[in-house]
N, CA, C and O atoms as CSV, one atom per row, in Angstrom:
chain,resi,resn,atom,element,x,y,z
A,1,MET,N,N,112.576,85.838,101.414
A,1,MET,CA,C,111.960,86.276,100.176
A,1,MET,C,C,110.479,85.888,100.174
A,1,MET,O,O,110.118,84.797,100.615
A,2,ALA,N,N,109.642,86.771,99.686
A,2,ALA,CA,C,108.198,86.542,99.689
A,2,ALA,C,C,107.810,85.460,98.687
A,2,ALA,O,O,108.377,85.365,97.599
A,3,THR,N,N,106.834,84.651,99.079
A,3,THR,CA,C,106.349,83.591,98.199
A,3,THR,C,C,105.496,84.177,97.081
A,3,THR,O,O,105.589,83.750,95.930
A,4,TYR,N,N,104.663,85.159,97.424
A,4,TYR,CA,C,103.786,85.799,96.450
A,4,TYR,C,C,104.240,87.235,96.211
A,4,TYR,O,O,104.736,87.895,97.125
A,5,SER,N,N,104.070,87.714,94.986
A,5,SER,CA,C,104.451,89.096,94.662
A,5,SER,C,C,103.383,90.068,95.160
A,5,SER,O,O,102.276,89.667,95.518
A,6,LYS,N,N,103.734,91.344,95.175
A,6,LYS,CA,C,102.775,92.375,95.596
A,6,LYS,C,C,101.598,92.427,94.625
A,6,LYS,O,O,100.460,92.653,95.036
A,7,ALA,N,N,101.874,92.220,93.337
A,7,ALA,CA,C,100.811,92.224,92.326
A,7,ALA,C,C,99.804,91.109,92.599
A,7,ALA,O,O,98.601,91.287,92.405
A,8,ALA,N,N,100.309,89.951,93.052
A,8,ALA,CA,C,99.427,88.828,93.360
A,8,ALA,C,C,98.536,89.159,94.551
A,8,ALA,O,O,97.345,88.850,94.544
A,9,SER,N,N,99.114,89.791,95.578
A,9,SER,CA,C,98.311,90.127,96.755
A,9,SER,C,C,97.278,91.199,96.430
A,9,SER,O,O,96.182,91.192,96.990
A,10,LYS,N,N,97.619,92.124,95.528
A,10,LYS,CA,C,96.656,93.153,95.098
A,10,LYS,C,C,95.495,92.506,94.348
A,10,LYS,O,O,94.339,92.897,94.514
A,11,SER,N,N,95.818,91.505,93.516
A,11,SER,CA,C,94.789,90.810,92.749
A,11,SER,C,C,93.831,90.064,93.681
A,11,SER,O,O,92.615,90.097,93.492
A,12,VAL,N,N,94.393,89.395,94.685
A,12,VAL,CA,C,93.564,88.673,95.654
A,12,VAL,C,C,92.722,89.663,96.452
A,12,VAL,O,O,91.551,89.407,96.733
A,13,GLU,N,N,93.325,90.793,96.813
A,13,GLU,CA,C,92.605,91.823,97.566
A,13,GLU,C,C,91.395,92.327,96.782
A,13,GLU,O,O,90.313,92.499,97.343
A,14,SER,N,N,91.584,92.564,95.483
A,14,SER,CA,C,90.473,93.073,94.670
A,14,SER,C,C,89.376,92.023,94.497
A,14,SER,O,O,88.193,92.362,94.476
A,15,THR,N,N,89.765,90.742,94.373
A,15,THR,CA,C,88.744,89.693,94.250
A,15,THR,C,C,87.969,89.528,95.551
A,15,THR,O,O,86.773,89.235,95.530
A,16,MET,N,N,88.645,89.714,96.687
A,16,MET,CA,C,87.950,89.627,97.977
A,16,MET,C,C,86.926,90.757,98.111
A,16,MET,O,O,85.837,90.560,98.651
A,17,ARG,N,N,87.290,91.930,97.617
A,17,ARG,CA,C,86.357,93.064,97.642
A,17,ARG,C,C,85.152,92.788,96.737
A,17,ARG,O,O,84.013,93.096,97.087
A,18,ARG,N,N,85.428,92.194,95.551
A,18,ARG,CA,C,84.333,91.857,94.632
A,18,ARG,C,C,83.417,90.797,95.239
A,18,ARG,O,O,82.201,90.837,95.048
A,19,ARG,N,N,84.014,89.836,95.981
A,19,ARG,CA,C,83.205,88.802,96.643
A,19,ARG,C,C,82.297,89.434,97.685
A,19,ARG,O,O,81.115,89.101,97.782
A,20,LYS,N,N,82.865,90.354,98.469
A,20,LYS,CA,C,82.091,91.015,99.523
A,20,LYS,C,C,80.950,91.844,98.928
A,20,LYS,O,O,79.863,91.927,99.499
A,21,ALA,N,N,81.221,92.460,97.763
A,21,ALA,CA,C,80.193,93.262,97.094
A,21,ALA,C,C,79.154,92.385,96.391
A,21,ALA,O,O,78.070,92.855,96.047
A,22,GLY,N,N,79.494,91.093,96.177
A,22,GLY,CA,C,78.574,90.169,95.531
A,22,GLY,C,C,78.664,90.179,94.021
A,22,GLY,O,O,77.751,89.708,93.342
A,23,THR,N,N,79.774,90.718,93.473
A,23,THR,CA,C,79.916,90.794,92.014
A,23,THR,C,C,80.907,89.774,91.462
A,23,THR,O,O,81.103,89.701,90.249
A,24,LEU,N,N,81.534,88.983,92.339
A,24,LEU,CA,C,82.510,87.984,91.885
A,24,LEU,C,C,81.780,86.745,91.397
A,24,LEU,O,O,80.955,86.179,92.115
A,25,LYS,N,N,82.086,86.320,90.164
A,25,LYS,CA,C,81.439,85.157,89.568
A,25,LYS,C,C,82.466,84.061,89.325
A,25,LYS,O,O,83.631,84.340,89.041
A,26,SER,N,N,82.027,82.820,89.437
A,26,SER,CA,C,82.890,81.678,89.148
A,26,SER,C,C,82.853,81.398,87.648
A,26,SER,O,O,82.181,82.105,86.898
A,27,GLY,N,N,83.567,80.382,87.220
A,27,GLY,CA,C,83.615,80.024,85.801
A,27,GLY,C,C,82.257,79.663,85.235
A,27,GLY,O,O,81.974,79.930,84.067
A,28,SER,N,N,81.409,79.052,86.065
A,28,SER,CA,C,80.078,78.656,85.598
A,28,SER,C,C,79.095,79.818,85.600
A,28,SER,O,O,77.978,79.694,85.098
A,29,GLY,N,N,79.516,80.960,86.170
A,29,GLY,CA,C,78.659,82.138,86.181
A,29,GLY,C,C,77.913,82.365,87.480
A,29,GLY,O,O,77.200,83.357,87.632
A,30,LYS,N,N,78.081,81.427,88.434
A,30,LYS,CA,C,77.405,81.571,89.725
A,30,LYS,C,C,78.177,82.542,90.615
A,30,LYS,O,O,79.388,82.703,90.460
A,31,THR,N,N,77.481,83.181,91.539
A,31,THR,CA,C,78.112,84.109,92.479
A,31,THR,C,C,78.957,83.334,93.477
A,31,THR,O,O,78.510,82.334,94.038
A,32,VAL,N,N,80.181,83.801,93.695
A,32,VAL,CA,C,81.100,83.146,94.626
A,32,VAL,C,C,80.790,83.610,96.040
A,32,VAL,O,O,80.714,84.809,96.308
A,33,ARG,N,N,80.609,82.640,96.954
A,33,ARG,CA,C,80.367,82.958,98.362
A,33,ARG,C,C,81.519,82.475,99.243
A,33,ARG,O,O,81.728,82.987,100.343
A,34,SER,N,N,82.253,81.497,98.756
A,34,SER,CA,C,83.340,80.898,99.529
A,34,SER,C,C,84.589,81.779,99.519
A,34,SER,O,O,85.012,82.265,98.470
A,35,ARG,N,N,85.169,81.975,100.702
A,35,ARG,CA,C,86.391,82.775,100.840
A,35,ARG,C,C,87.556,82.092,100.125
A,35,ARG,O,O,88.339,82.746,99.436
A,36,LYS,N,N,87.665,80.769,100.294
A,36,LYS,CA,C,88.754,80.009,99.671
A,36,LYS,C,C,88.673,80.070,98.150
A,36,LYS,O,O,89.694,80.196,97.474
A,37,GLN,N,N,87.463,79.981,97.617
A,37,GLN,CA,C,87.275,80.035,96.175
A,37,GLN,C,C,87.645,81.413,95.644
A,37,GLN,O,O,88.221,81.529,94.562
A,38,ALA,N,N,87.315,82.457,96.399
A,38,ALA,CA,C,87.658,83.824,95.992
A,38,ALA,C,C,89.170,84.010,95.940
A,38,ALA,O,O,89.686,84.643,95.019
A,39,ILE,N,N,89.883,83.463,96.922
A,39,ILE,CA,C,91.348,83.545,96.936
A,39,ILE,C,C,91.921,82.795,95.744
A,39,ILE,O,O,92.849,83.277,95.095
A,40,ALA,N,N,91.375,81.618,95.450
A,40,ALA,CA,C,91.847,80.820,94.317
A,40,ALA,C,C,91.646,81.569,93.002
A,40,ALA,O,O,92.515,81.531,92.131
A,41,ILE,N,N,90.525,82.240,92.852
A,41,ILE,CA,C,90.248,83.021,91.644
A,41,ILE,C,C,91.235,84.176,91.534
A,41,ILE,O,O,91.751,84.454,90.451
A,42,GLY,N,N,91.497,84.851,92.654
A,42,GLY,CA,C,92.445,85.969,92.671
A,42,GLY,C,C,93.846,85.538,92.288
A,42,GLY,O,O,94.518,86.227,91.520
A,43,LEU,N,N,94.296,84.403,92.814
A,43,LEU,CA,C,95.633,83.897,92.482
A,43,LEU,C,C,95.708,83.470,91.019
A,43,LEU,O,O,96.729,83.665,90.359
A,44,ASN,N,N,94.623,82.888,90.519
A,44,ASN,CA,C,94.594,82.476,89.118
A,44,ASN,C,C,94.659,83.687,88.188
A,44,ASN,O,O,95.356,83.661,87.174
A,45,GLU,N,N,93.928,84.746,88.539
A,45,GLU,CA,C,93.966,85.976,87.731
A,45,GLU,C,C,95.367,86.588,87.760
A,45,GLU,O,O,95.857,87.070,86.739
A,46,ALA,N,N,96.010,86.569,88.931
A,46,ALA,CA,C,97.366,87.102,89.063
A,46,ALA,C,C,98.342,86.276,88.228
A,46,ALA,O,O,99.247,86.820,87.596
A,47,ARG,N,N,98.149,84.963,88.232
A,47,ARG,CA,C,99.002,84.057,87.453
A,47,ARG,C,C,98.875,84.364,85.962
A,47,ARG,O,O,99.871,84.373,85.238
A,48,GLU,N,N,97.645,84.614,85.505
A,48,GLU,CA,C,97.405,84.942,84.093
A,48,GLU,C,C,98.040,86.273,83.706
A,48,GLU,O,O,98.468,86.451,82.566
A,49,GLU,N,N,98.103,87.223,84.669
A,49,GLU,CA,C,98.710,88.530,84.411
A,49,GLU,C,C,100.234,88.475,84.442
A,49,GLU,O,O,100.899,89.446,84.081
A,50,GLY,N,N,100.788,87.339,84.872
A,50,GLY,CA,C,102.241,87.185,84.903
A,50,GLY,C,C,102.871,87.512,86.240
A,50,GLY,O,O,104.090,87.663,86.317
A,51,ALA,N,N,102.072,87.627,87.305
A,51,ALA,CA,C,102.605,87.912,88.638
A,51,ALA,C,C,103.287,86.666,89.199
A,51,ALA,O,O,103.021,85.547,88.760
A,52,LYS,N,N,104.164,86.875,90.168
A,52,LYS,CA,C,104.902,85.768,90.777
A,52,LYS,C,C,103.987,85.026,91.749
A,52,LYS,O,O,103.723,85.485,92.860
A,53,VAL,N,N,103.516,83.875,91.301
A,53,VAL,CA,C,102.629,83.036,92.099
A,53,VAL,C,C,103.145,81.606,91.988
A,53,VAL,O,O,103.428,81.151,90.879
A,54,PRO,N,N,103.279,80.875,93.109
A,54,PRO,CA,C,103.739,79.486,93.028
A,54,PRO,C,C,102.788,78.628,92.206
A,54,PRO,O,O,101.613,78.958,92.047
A,55,ARG,N,N,103.311,77.528,91.689
A,55,ARG,CA,C,102.493,76.621,90.893
A,55,ARG,C,C,101.379,76.018,91.738
A,55,ARG,O,O,101.485,75.933,92.961
A,56,LYS,N,N,100.310,75.601,91.067
A,56,LYS,CA,C,99.205,74.947,91.755
A,56,LYS,C,C,99.713,73.634,92.344
A,56,LYS,O,O,100.548,72.963,91.737
A,57,ALA,N,N,99.215,73.265,93.522
A,57,ALA,CA,C,99.602,72.001,94.148
A,57,ALA,C,C,98.966,70.860,93.368
A,57,ALA,O,O,97.758,70.852,93.132
A,58,SER,N,N,99.791,69.897,92.971
A,58,SER,CA,C,99.252,68.751,92.246
A,58,SER,C,C,98.782,67.706,93.250
A,58,SER,O,O,99.021,67.843,94.450
A,59,GLY,N,N,98.128,66.685,92.775
A,59,GLY,CA,C,97.605,65.639,93.645
A,59,GLY,C,C,98.716,64.838,94.294
A,59,GLY,O,O,99.891,65.055,93.997
A,60,PRO,N,N,98.362,63.916,95.177
A,60,PRO,CA,C,99.385,63.114,95.847
A,60,PRO,C,C,100.152,62.251,94.847
A,60,PRO,O,O,99.578,61.707,93.903
A,61,ARG,N,N,101.435,62.140,95.072
A,61,ARG,CA,C,102.290,61.367,94.163
A,61,ARG,C,C,102.090,59.866,94.404
A,61,ARG,O,O,101.895,59.427,95.538
A,62,LYS,N,N,102.141,59.097,93.327
A,62,LYS,CA,C,102.036,57.649,93.459
A,62,LYS,C,C,103.413,57.103,93.812
A,62,LYS,O,O,104.421,57.505,93.230
A,63,ARG,N,N,103.444,56.196,94.760
A,63,ARG,CA,C,104.710,55.583,95.139
A,63,ARG,C,C,104.960,54.388,94.235
A,63,ARG,O,O,104.050,53.614,93.939
A,64,ALA,N,N,106.204,54.251,93.804
A,64,ALA,CA,C,106.567,53.105,92.980
A,64,ALA,C,C,106.638,51.874,93.875
A,64,ALA,O,O,107.211,51.929,94.963
A,65,SER,N,N,106.065,50.774,93.429
A,65,SER,CA,C,106.105,49.557,94.234
A,65,SER,C,C,107.497,48.942,94.160
A,65,SER,O,O,108.173,49.030,93.135
A,66,LYS,N,N,107.914,48.320,95.254
A,66,LYS,CA,C,109.247,47.712,95.305
A,66,LYS,C,C,109.277,46.478,94.419
A,66,LYS,O,O,108.349,45.670,94.415
A,67,LYS,N,N,110.367,46.353,93.665
A,67,LYS,CA,C,110.540,45.151,92.847
A,67,LYS,C,C,111.256,44.106,93.689
A,67,LYS,O,O,112.201,44.420,94.412
A,68,ARG,N,N,110.804,42.875,93.591
A,68,ARG,CA,C,111.433,41.813,94.391
A,68,ARG,C,C,112.474,41.075,93.616
A,68,ARG,O,O,113.097,40.153,94.142
């Protein structure tokens, strides 16, 4: 079974095209040049539209210290 839906891949595809054209903007309004950032924006837009996208990876988990 696919991890991402077709709608999610279409969203990422369109954001990559916008990045290449130079029209993709980040949250602060600056032009996006990074490929990774463009993919992240595309997945976020797909997530907002309700497409099947896995949850964002959270930070490293803290290990509980052993009780003596």
